[in-house]
MIMARDO-310047 format. One record per residue: x, y, z of N, C-alpha, C in turn. Coordinates in pm, whole numbers, padded with zeros to 5 digits, always signed. Example, Ala and Ser with C-alpha at 12.3 -4.5 7.8 and 13.67 -1.06 7.14 Angstrom:
% MIMARDO-310047
+01319-00569+00780+01230-00450+00780+01320-00330+00780+01285-00225+00708+01367-00106+00714+01290+00003+00787
//
This chain:
% MIMARDO-310047
+03448+00236-04741+03566+00293-04804+03671+00326-04699+03795+00288-04724+03902+00314-04631+03944+00460-04633+03986+00511-04517+04039+00646-04508+04191+00640-04518+04252+00756-04539+04398+00765-04545+04457+00782-04407+04382+00847-04318+04431+00877-04183+04320+00846-04083+04358+00782-03972+04264+00755-03864+04319+00815-03735+04230+00876-03657+04269+00938-03531+04184+00881-03419+04248+00849-03307+04178+00803-03188+04170+00921-03091+04050+00974-03071+04031+01090-02984+04031+01047-02838+04085+01130-02749+04091+01094-02607+03959+01120-02537+03939+01051-02424+03815+01068-02346+03819+01190-02256+03936+01253-02242+03949+01373-02159+04050+01466-02223+04048+01591-02182+04135+01691-02245+04283+01668-02215+04314+01597-02108+04454+01577-02074+04518+01454-02135+04438+01370-02201+04490+01245-02257+04542+01267-02400+04631+01179-02447+04692+01199-02578+04602+01157-02693+04625+01219-02809+04564+01176-02935+04653+01069-02997+04592+00975-03069+04671+00874-03140+04633+00880-03288+04730+00856-03373+04709+00872-03518+04779+00761-03593+04716+00717-03701+04776+00616-03788+04749+00654-03933+04849+00631-04016+04841+00664-04159+04840+00533-04237+04750+00524-04336+04742+00404-04418+04847+00409-04529+04926+00305-04536+05021+00287-04646+04995+00149-04704+04933+00148-04820+04891+00020-04878+04777-00037-04795+04795-00159-04747+04692-00224-04665+04726-00221-04517+04824-00141-04479+04872-00140-04341+04861-00001-04281+04825+00003-04153+04822+00129-04079+04952+00145-04001+05013+00262-04014+05139+00291-03946+05116+00405-03847+05147+00379-03719+05129+00479-03615+05230+00592-03631+05184+00714-03609+05271+00831-03612+05239+00920-03492+05333+01006-03457+05319+01095-03342+05224+01209-03379+05109+01213-03314+05010+01316-03346+05063+01456-03317+05143+01469-03210+05188+01601-03169+05277+01669-03272+05341+01590-03358+05429+01648-03460+05374+01632-03602+05255+01569-03613+05201+01541-03745+05139+01665-03808+05158+01681-03937+05095+01789-04013+05051+01733-04146+04920+01735-04172+04866+01677-04295+04908+01760-04416+04935+01690-04524+04969+01755-04651+04854+01731-04748+04801+01839-04806+04685+01824-04894+04559+01804-04812+04471+01721-04863+04345+01694-04794+04313+01544-04798+04394+01461-04734+04365+01318-04734+04239+01288-04654+04170+01182-04690+04047+01144-04618+04085+01103-04476+04020+01164-04378+04054+01140-04238+03928+01114-04156+03937+01016-04066+03827+00981-03977+03882+00978-03834+03812+01046-03744+03848+01049-03602+03741+00976-03522+03784+00884-03437+03690+00804-03358+03674+00863-03218+03550+00894-03179+03521+00947-03046+03489+00831-02952+03555+00823-02836+03537+00708-02746+03396+00698-02690+03353+00576-02667+03219+00552-02612+03205+00612-02473+03316+00631-02402+03311+00691-02270+03271+00838-02274+03288+00903-02390+03268+01047-02398+03149+01088-02484+03088+00996-02554+02972+01027-02637+02858+00934-02594+02759+00991-02526+02646+00912-02479+02552+00881-02595+02498+00759-02594+02403+00719-02698+02270+00684-02634+02164+00739-02687+02028+00710-02641+01946+00661-02761+01850+00577-02735+01753+00539-02838+01614+00569-02782+01545+00660-02848+01417+00709-02795+01313+00715-02906+01185+00704-02871+01079+00723-02971+01061+00872-03000+01056+00907-03126+01039+01047-03166+00928+01054-03270+00822+01125-03236+00713+01147-03331+00711+01295-03366+00750+01330-03487+00759+01471-03527+00739+01482-03678+00689+01598-03718+00666+01622-03860+00788+01677-03931+00881+01734-03856+01001+01793-03917+01123+01760-03833+01241+01780-03891+01364+01752-03818+01384+01849-03703+01345+01974-03719+01359+02069-03610+01268+02032-03493+01147+01987-03524+01056+01942-03420+01107+01815-03354+01165+01725-03434+01221+01601-03380+01337+01630-03286+01419+01728-03322+01531+01764-03237+01483+01818-03102+01381+01903-03105+01327+01956-02980+01270+01844-02894+01202+01749-02958+01145+01637-02883+01255+01550-02822+01363+01530-02896+01475+01450-02845+01542+01518-02727+01561+01649-02737+01621+01723-02626+01534+01713-02501+01405+01724-02519+01312+01714-02405+01319+01574-02343+01330+01471-02427+01329+01333-02378+01452+01299-02296+01566+01356-02329+01690+01319-02261+01739+01425-02163+01664+01534-02148+01711+01646-02066+01740+01604-01922+01654+01521-01863+01675+01478-01725+01799+01391-01712+01828+01312-01812+01947+01227-01808+02075+01310-01822+02066+01420-01894+02183+01505-01909+02212+01582-01781+02108+01627-01713+02122+01703-01588+02212+01824-01607+02211+01883-01724+02284+02005-01750+02214+02079-01862+02249+02202-01880+02186+02281-01984+02213+02220-02121+02110+02213-02203+02129+02160-02337+02219+02250-02420+02238+02373-02374+02329+02463-02444+02474+02419-02431+02502+02332-02333+02640+02288-02308+02673+02157-02377+02580+02102-02453+02606+01974-02520+02582+01986-02670+02651+01903-02744+02627+01890-02888+02542+01765-02907+02430+01779-02975+02338+01667-02996+02327+01635-03144+02340+01507-03174+02317+01459-03310+02198+01364-03309+02097+01398-03384+01981+01310-03402+02004+01230-03528+02028+01100-03512+02057+01016-03628+01934+01004-03717+01953+00971-03843+01842+00964-03937+01734+00862-03898+01616+00879-03954+01506+00788-03927+01539+00647-03973+01482+00550-03901+01498+00411-03938+01366+00358-03992+01373+00282-04095+01252+00232-04160+01169+00147-04065+01039+00173-04063+00947+00090-03987+00940+00116-03838+01004+00223-03788+01001+00251-03645+01009+00400-03620+00955+00442-03505+00963+00584-03468+01086+00612-03383+01159+00508-03343+01274+00529-03256+01390+00591-03336+01463+00677-03269+01579+00741-03329+01697+00728-03233+01816+00714-03289+01938+00715-03208+01983+00859-03189+02020+00892-03067+02064+01026-03032+02202+01016-02969+02296+01095-03019+02433+01098-02966+02458+01235-02904+02516+01234-02785+02538+01358-02711+02683+01365-02665+02747+01479-02690+02885+01500-02646+02898+01637-02581+02987+01648-02486+03012+01775-02420+03076+01872-02520+03021+01993-02529+03071+02089-02627+03216+02128-02601+03254+02140-02474+03391+02179-02443+03490+02073-02490+03457+01945-02468+03546+01839-02513+03548+01832-02665+03432+01849-02727+03423+01848-02873+03508+01961-02932+03505+02075-02870+03586+02188-02917+03734+02158-02902+03771+02092-02792+03910+02051-02772+03955+01958-02884+03872+01860-02916+03906+01769-03026+03927+01846-03156+03833+01934-03185+03837+02009-03311+03961+02097-03320+03993+02164-03211+04110+02252-03210+04239+02174-03234+04252+02060-03168+04373+01979-03186+04380+01920-03327+04267+01880-03382+04266+01830-03519+04307+01940-03616+04259+02060-03593+04296+02172-03680+04445+02200-03674+04505+02183-03555+04649+02209-03541+04731+02110-03621+04674+01993-03650+04744+01892-03731+04702+01899-03878+04627+02003-03915+04580+02015-04052+04468+01920-04085+04397+01873-03981+04291+01773-04000+04157+01823-03947+04137+01953-03950+04013+02009-03899+03889+01963-03973+03906+01912-04091+03793+01864-04171+03758+01718-04142+03836+01651-04056+03816+01508-04031+03674+01480-03982+03616+01371-04026+03483+01329-03982+03496+01260-03847+03417+01302-03749+03420+01244-03615+03310+01138-03605+03350+01016-03576+03259+00902-03571+03256+00846-03429+03141+00842-03361+03133+00781-03228+03157+00630-03236+03241+00579-03146+03261+00434-03140+03128+00361-03122+03039+00421-03044+02912+00355-03012+02823+00336-03133+02855+00400-03247+02774+00384-03367+02830+00278-03462+02944+00218-03426+03005+00117-03513+02941-00020-03490+02961-00107-03586+02890-00235-03589+02968-00346-03519+02982-00336-03387+03041-00446-03311+02943-00562-03307+02994-00681-03323+02908-00799-03314+02861-00817-03170+02736-00856-03149+02687-00881-03012+02778-00981-02941+02815-00948-02818+02904-01034-02740+03051-01003-02757+03085-00910-02847+03225-00875-02870+03279-00798-02750+03404-00825-02714+03470-00757-02603+03615-00734-02640+03649-00607-02666+03785-00569-02706+03857-00500-02591+03984-00536-02574+04071-00470-02478+04172-00389-02557+04159-00255-02551+04248-00166-02626+04365-00118-02541+04384-00179-02426+04496-00142-02340+04455-00041-02234+04407+00075-02276+04365+00177-02180+04216+00173-02153+04141+00096-02232+03996+00089-02214+03941-00037-02278+03818-00069-02240+03745-00181-02299+03634-00126-02387+03605-00194-02495+03490-00162-02580+03414-00291-02601+03285-00288-02574+03208-00413-02575+03068-00392-02629+03008-00502-02672+02868-00501-02715+02792-00596-02624+02731-00541-02519+02658-00620-02423+02509-00623-02451+02434-00668-02353+02289-00684-02373+02218-00550-02391+02280-00442-02343+02218-00310-02357+02283-00226-02465+02364-00287-02549+02426-00213-02657+02576-00197-02639+02633-00101-02709+02777-00080-02708+02814+00017-02597+02914-00017-02520+02960+00068-02412+03110+00053-02392+03168+00149-02321+03310+00146-02293+03336+00145-02145+03458+00107-02107+03498+00106-01966+03647+00139-01958+03681+00220-01861+03819+00262-01843+03896+00154-01768+04012+00115-01819+04089+00007-01757+04147+00048-01623+04149+00178-01591+04203+00223-01463+04100+00212-01351+03974+00183-01384+03874+00166-01281+03906+00043-01197+03865+00040-01070+03890-00077-00985+03835-00206-01047+03901-00314-01015+03864-00443-01075+03720-00481-01045+03674-00452-00924+03536-00484-00888+03436-00413-00979+03467-00288-01014+03379-00212-01101+03374-00274-01240+03491-00308-01293+03495-00367-01427+03421-00501-01431+03439-00582-01328+03369-00711-01324+03218-00693-01318+03173-00591-01244+03029-00565-01235+02974-00515-01368+03052-00433-01438+03009-00386-01570+02992-00505-01664+03089-00595-01665+03082-00712-01752+02963-00800-01714+02939-00814-01584+02827-00898-01540+02694-00840-01587+02675-00709-01568+02548-00648-01607+02532-00643-01758+02644-00644-01830+02637-00646-01975+02619-00787-02030+02620-00888-01941+02608-01027-01985+02733-01080-02051+02849-01024-02013+02975-01061-02078+03077-01118-01980+03030-01169-01867+03124-01223-01767+03210-01335-01823+03153-01416-01912+03227-01530-01969+03271-01505-02113+03263-01382-02157+03300-01351-02295+03450-01359-02315+03491-01395-02435+03633-01395-02470+03680-01253-02493+03791-01218-02431+03847-01083-02445+03949-01084-02559+03931-00993-02653+04023-00982-02766+04113-00861-02746+04240-00884-02720+04335-00773-02710+04365-00724-02851+04347-00595-02873+04357-00544-03010+04408-00401-03012+04460-00363-03128+04496-00224-03151+04370-00145-03181+04348-00037-03108+04222+00037-03120+04199+00089-03261+04296+00158-03319+04275+00219-03449+04256+00114-03558+04333+00006-03554+04316-00098-03655+04176-00160-03645+04130-00184-03523+03998-00245-03504+03886-00151-03547+03893-00026-03502+03788+00071-03536+03786+00102-03685+03904+00108-03748+03910+00134-03891+03844+00021-03969+03867-00104-03926+03806-00218-03994+03654-00218-03978+03606-00185-03857+03462-00178-03834+03398-00067-03917+03463+00047-03924+03412+00159-04003+03407+00126-04151+03509+00054-04199+03513+00018-04341+03399-00078-04378+03363-00167-04284+03257-00265-04312+03118-00203-04306+03096-00117-04206+02964-00055-04189+02985+00082-04126+02985+00188-04204+03017+00321-04152+02926+00364-04038+02987+00428-03939+02911+00483-03829+02857+00620-03863+02782+00679-03771+02727+00812-03795+02837+00916-03781+02816+01032-03840+02910+01143-03830+02860+01239-03723+02938+01251-03618+02897+01335-03505+02895+01482-03544+02994+01524-03619+03000+01662-03668+03047+01659-03812+03028+01773-03876+03072+01785-04014+03112+01930-04037+03237+01952-04076+03283+02089-04098+03221+02145-04225+03218+02277-04234+03158+02340-04352+03233+02302-04479+03364+02299-04469+03441+02266-04588+03415+02125-04636+03411+02031-04538+03389+01893-04577+03250+01873-04633+03150+01939-04570+03014+01922-04618+02998+01980-04756+03057+02098-04782+03044+02160-04913+03114+02079-05019+03228+02024-04985+03304+01948-05084+03229+01823-05127+03157+01762-05031+03092+01636-05067+02955+01655-05127+02876+01749-05069+02737+01757-05113+02693+01897-05151+02729+01996-05069+02695+02133-05102+02563+02181-05050+02489+02097-04976+02362+02142-04920+02331+02063-04795+02255+02128-04704+02221+02061-04579+02137+01937-04604+02047+01947-04702+01962+01831-04732+02045+01712-04776+02141+01735-04861+02222+01623-04910+02312+01567-04799+02360+01654-04708+02440+01603-04597+02356+01511-04509+02230+01549-04484+02143+01460-04407+02116+01330-04481+02102+01339-04612+02078+01218-04690+02197+01124-04678+02319+01180-04685+02438+01097-04671+02445+01036-04532+02414+01117-04430+02415+01064-04293+02314+00951-04278+02199+00967-04342+02098+00861-04336+02146+00732-04399+02214+00743-04512+02266+00623-04577+02369+00553-04488+02456+00632-04425+02557+00573-04337+02493+00506-04217+02394+00573-04158+02329+00516-04040+02255+00388-04074+02186+00386-04189+02111+00267-04227+02203+00148-04251+02327+00175-04293+02421+00065-04316+02453-00007-04186+02445+00068-04073+02478+00006-03944+02355-00032-03863+02236+00009-03908+02115-00009-03828+02086-00155-03797+02112-00246-03890+02075-00386-03874+02137-00449-03752+02251-00394-03706+02317-00459-03592+02326-00370-03470+02259-00257-03471+02256-00174-03350+02152-00232-03253+02176-00221-03127+02084-00272-03025+02017-00156-02955+01887-00175-02926+01815-00069-02856+01863-00059-02712+01840+00060-02658+01872+00079-02517+01960+00198-02490+01959+00243-02371+02041+00354-02326+02176+00301-02278+02280+00379-02302+02414+00336-02259+02414+00300-02111+02483+00189-02083+02485+00132-01949+02538+00232-01846+02461+00248-01737+02500+00341-01630+02563+00264-01514+02668+00316-01457+02730+00251-01343+02737+00345-01223+02637+00434-01216+02635+00529-01105+02619+00460-00969+02558+00338-00965+02537+00270-00839+02663+00207-00785+02773+00205-00861+02898+00149-00815+02983+00257-00750+03104+00272-00791+03196+00365-00726+03202+00499-00797+03086+00545-00844+03076+00670-00921+03177+00676-01034+03130+00633-01152+03218+00619-01265+03162+00685-01388+03241+00690-01488+03209+00701-01630+03263+00824-01697+03187+00892-01777+03252+00982-01871+03235+01129-01839+03299+01210-01914+03304+01353-01887+03182+01426-01940+03129+01518-01864+03021+01603-01911+03061+01750-01908+03108+01798-01795+03148+01938-01786+03286+01946-01723+03376+02027-01783+03513+02035-01734+03520+02090-01591+03443+02193-01560+03448+02251-01426+03396+02154-01321+03282+02089-01351+03225+01995-01255+03317+01875-01238+03378+01831-01346+03470+01716-01339+03590+01749-01250+03643+01872-01265+03758+01912-01184+03722+01915-01036+03601+01964-01006+03556+01967-00867+03537+01826-00812+03487+01736-00895+03467+01597-00852+03601+01531-00822+03699+01553-00912+03832+01493-00891+03896+01545-00763+03872+01672-00732+03929+01729-00611+03864+01670-00487+03733+01648-00492+03661+01596-00377+03685+01447-00357+03690+01370-00469+03709+01225-00463+03832+01187-00543+03945+01232-00498+04071+01207-00570+04093+01057-00586+04122+01016-00709+04146+00875-00738+04023+00796-00773+03905+00853-00757+03782+00781-00787+03753+00780-00937+03687+00675-00986+03642+00677-01126+03546+00793-01150+03557+00858-01263+03473+00973-01291+03341+00928-01355+03228+00985-01311+03097+00938-01359+03068+00979-01502+02978+00905-01566+02937+00938-01702+02872+01075-01707+02776+01098-01620+02703+01225-01617+02735+01292-01483+02829+01385-01485+02879+01442-01361+02772+01517-01284+02687+01591-01354+02584+01666-01285+02480+01574-01222+02439+01471-01294+02343+01376-01239+02401+01304-01119+02531+01274-01124+02596+01203-01014+02603+01288-00888+02638+01416-00905+02642+01506-00790+02504+01519-00728+02403+01531-00813+02265+01542-00764+02224+01413-00691+02264+01299-00747+02228+01170-00684+02299+01153-00549+02427+01188-00545+02502+01177-00421+02443+01267-00312+02404+01388-00351+02346+01480-00255+02215+01427-00199+02131+01374-00289+02002+01319-00246+02021+01198-00157+02116+01111-00196+02139+00989-00119+02196+01020+00019+02284+01117+00026+02347+01152+00154+02246+01211+00251+02152+01291+00198+02052+01352+00286+01944+01254+00326+01918+01153+00242+01806+01062+00267+01848+00938+00346+01976+00903+00346+02019+00779+00408+02119+00808+00519+02136+00715+00614+02234+00735+00720+02376+00740+00663+02467+00796+00744+02605+00815+00697+02674+00683+00667+02628+00575+00731+02695+00447+00713+02651+00371+00591+02595+00436+00490+02559+00364+00369+02681+00349+00278+02664+00277+00169+02778+00250+00081+02838+00378+00025+02751+00472-00018+02802+00595-00078+02884+00676+00022+02833+00689+00144+02905+00767+00243+03038+00704+00281+03038+00572+00301+03160+00503+00339+03263+00503+00226+03218+00477+00104+03312+00476-00008+03370+00614-00034+03287+00719-00013+03338+00855-00027+03449+00881+00074+03431+00830+00197+03534+00847+00300+03663+00778+00261+03651+00660+00200+03770+00587+00155+03848+00669+00054+03777+00730-00041+03845+00808-00145+03901+00939-00091+03831+01001+00005+03882+01124+00063+04014+01099+00135+04020+00991+00213+04144+00957+00283+04253+00916+00184+04212+00857+00073+04308+00813-00028+04382+00933-00089+04317+01048-00090+04381+01168-00144+04502+01209-00063+04505+01166+00065+04617+01200+00152+04733+01101+00138+04711+00995+00063+04814+00892+00043+04831+00871-00107+04902+00960-00176+04913+00953-00323+04968+00820-00375+05051+00754-00296+05111+00629-00343+05027+00506-00317+04917+00521-00245+04832+00406-00212+04746+00366-00331+04711+00239-00336+04627+00186-00444+04508+00111-00384+04389+00147-00428+04269+00077-00385+04254-00053-00462+04241-00164-00390+04232-00296-00454+04091-00353-00451+04016-00325-00346+03884-00388-00335+03796-00313-00237+03666-00307-00268+03564-00256-00177+03452-00359-00166+03409-00388-00042+03301-00484-00022+03210-00432+00090+03085-00406+00057+02991-00350+00153+02901-00460+00209+02885-00461+00341+02797-00556+00409+02679-00479+00466+02562-00502+00409+02445-00422+00448+02396-00457+00588+02414-00582+00632+02360-00625+00761+02417-00544+00877+02544-00509+00870+02603-00429+00978+02656-00295+00929+02615-00256+00808+02650-00124+00752+02801-00099+00761+02879-00196+00713+03025-00182+00717+03082-00196+00576+03195-00134+00556+03264-00140+00428+03404-00194+00450+03438-00300+00379+03573-00357+00386+03653-00304+00268+03760-00234+00297+03844-00174+00194+03984-00234+00200+04030-00282+00087+04165-00340+00078+04250-00246-00006+04363-00202+00051+04452-00110-00018+04595-00159-00010+04676-00113-00103+04818-00147-00103+04900-00021-00081+04997-00030+00012+05081+00083+00048+05229+00047+00026+05311+00150+00022+05455+00128+00006+05515+00068+00133+05459+00103+00249+05511+00054+00376+05401+00053+00480+05421-00024+00588+05321-00038+00692+05284+00094+00760+05379+00184+00786+05341+00312+00850+05240+00391+00769+05242+00379+00635+05145+00449+00552+05005+00393+00574+04995+00262+00599+04866+00201+00625+04808+00255+00756+04892+00267+00857+04845+00321+00985+04804+00467+00971+04880+00542+00893+04845+00683+00869+04712+00695+00797+04685+00601+00707+04558+00601+00634+04442+00574+00730+04459+00474+00818+04355+00444+00917+04330+00564+01008+04438+00629+01050+04425+00746+01137+04352+00860+01066+04375+00875+00936+04306+00979+00860+04157+00952+00854+04118+00826+00842+03976+00790+00842+03911+00827+00976+03978+00793+01086+03922+00822+01217+03920+00973+01244+04022+01044+01194+04025+01189+01212+03909+01257+01139+03855+01189+01037+03741+01243+00962+03608+01206+01025+03613+01134+01140+03490+01104+01211+03434+00965+01188+03514+00875+01127+03468+00739+01101+03532+00641+01198+03467+00527+01214+03525+00418+01292+03599+00326+01196+03732+00316+01212+03815+00237+01119+03899+00138+01197+03889+00011+01162+03968-00095+01225+04054-00163+01119+04176-00196+01158+04267-00270+01069+04237-00419+01084+04180-00479+00980+04146-00621+00985+04268-00708+00964+04353-00670+00872+04474-00748+00845+04580-00657+00785+04705-00698+00802+04820-00625+00748+04918-00729+00696+04941-00729+00565+05023-00833+00502+05143-00772+00433+05261-00818+00469+05382-00772+00402+05395-00839+00266+05415-00757+00163+05434-00807+00029+05570-00763-00022+05609-00815-00136+05738-00776-00195+05713-00711-00330+05717-00578-00339+05739-00485-00227+05605-00435-00175+05609-00365-00062+05491-00298-00011+05414-00378+00092+05301-00321+00131+05215-00379+00235+05070-00370+00190+04996-00477+00209+04852-00478+00179+04775-00478+00310+04682-00384+00322+04604-00371+00445+04455-00377+00414+04382-00443+00504+04236-00449+00494+04177-00376+00613+04085-00284+00585+04021-00204+00690+03871-00230+00690+03812-00225+00810+03667-00231+00826+03622-00091+00868+03538-00031+00788+03495+00108+00809+03346+00113+00839+03312+00188+00946+03171+00207+00984+03151+00352+01024+03025+00391+01031+02994+00521+01085+03027+00521+01234+03082+00631+01284+03117+00638+01424+02992+00633+01510+02996+00561+01622+02877+00552+01709+02842+00687+01770
//
């Protein structure tokens, strides 16, 4: 069933909301910041795959409360944060299997979404994770600011601002290196997918639940019907992790994310910020400074001192523990200042090449641990 209003929720608190209103068979974009709903039109808000983690785990339990506790225990290590700080949805049982889909979102971000929806008179809107929609296997959509794809490990998202090397690696590991990319309007695409096979409801307001069913049992029954409609085309597996690349992915905690951005300004933000910090700490203590993590961290730290610089490529050579970094600057003196900043931080940095472009300068550096 089509909704009257569709909202595209942002992956972070600082990003904009997008909204479209259905008029006949067409969706018309409107400014969310000035929108105010009249009456109670049916509204669906889509939560980005970058911000809602999806797990598929075996759950053996006699009751839903017991199943929830088992699910929390199963994914606790992957969350690497207190379960009190996340909202967890345990999707309904699937016929013939003990596996259950589990969706997890940061409570602070979820509250931000809810507050903004309420300000537009849409606090009752149903929030649907993109990862629960029925993308065809092999589908790859470019929504302009992000990618949404169905790879070998299921549905996942990628931020278009991440370095090209990271995006190519994501596509390769998802088995989509040769897939056709479909440039599309996010809300139109998500609305069509939802209409064909409804996704799960991440949250449900009291008013909306009472209006439709009036009891917790009936709300679960409805959620089960919606989930079963999409079950036939969901793929097993945990959302693809890219922690081994340039530390990327989605938001978990606002405070930890802010600290990460300050430490690695310009770097892609990891899916699980707490797990990433723990991994980086363990890797730094266990491996020499000249490993990929240490060298790439140095590149990003120096990048914070050059706000206008753009990272184009990173290539690590294990045989001599060196990292080749290609960056673009407004002028050649900025490239030299960047190299000097690396050496001032205790690294050995050599300028491999310096190319004048129109406009700007592209520089390649070879970075190693200082002898």
